[in-house]
N, C-alpha and C positions, 0 to 999 in steps of 0.2 A: 429955751430953757429948759425945755424936754430934750432940745440934740446936747446940746452940754451934757445933762447925766448922761443917756448914751455916752456919751463919747467917751466922757471918763472909764464911766464905771469899765467897759469893754479894756479899759487899756489895763485899765488894773486888772481885769482879768485877766486875759492874756498876759502880763506878766507871774498871777498867780499860778500860771499854766507851767509855764517858762522853770518858775522857778519851785516849781514843786518835782520836774523832772527833771530839774539840775541833780534834787537831794534823795530822790529816790536812783540814779546810779551813783552818785557817793554813799549810798546808803544811811543818811541821814534826816534828822526830824523830817517825817513830814507833813503837808497840809493837811488833814484834815476832809473825803471823797463827800463832804457835808459840806461844810464851806464851796468847797467847788464850786456843783449843783448847785450854788446857794446862788451863791454871782450869779451863774446861767438864770435862773428863774428873772430873779431880781432887775436883769436887764441886761444881762453881760454875755446872756449866749454865742456871738454875733464875735466874739474876745473867744471864747471858750472853742467853741470851733474851731475856727484861725491856730489856738494853743493848743490843740489835741494835733488837727492838720503840720502843725509845725514845726510842734517837739516832738509827734508820735505819740503822742502821752496820750492816757488812756482809752487808746482807742480799740483795745480789745475788751475791755468792762464795759459790758452787756447796758449795765442802765444810761452809762452818757453817754452810747451809741442813742444808747433811743429817745432820750431825758434831750440831750442839750439842742437835737435841732427841735425835739416840741417846743422848748421853751422855743427860738427864733423866729417859728413859725406864729406864735403866741403873738410876740413881742410884734412884727412886723403887722399881721393883726389888726393889735391896736393902733401901735400909729398909724395908721392905714383907718384906723375908727376914729381918729384923733381929732385928721387933719380932712374927713369929709367931714367934722358935726364947725369947720372950724372957717 
């Protein structure tokens, strides 16, 4: 069940980053940074990192460059811990 959560959330997150990049280019309404970081924090860090790399989005924002990889490492540690206890 945990894998399904991560897969779905990461797909949502990568699409959110892609949509926000497209809106930024077109000068339209944007997804708040708080929402993008929140998606990464709650398990979409891999999708956020991929979205940043593939779309070249938020790569110059220091808080994204620091927090997204940090969230990814924390979630990897969480998954490893859960797997060890099973």
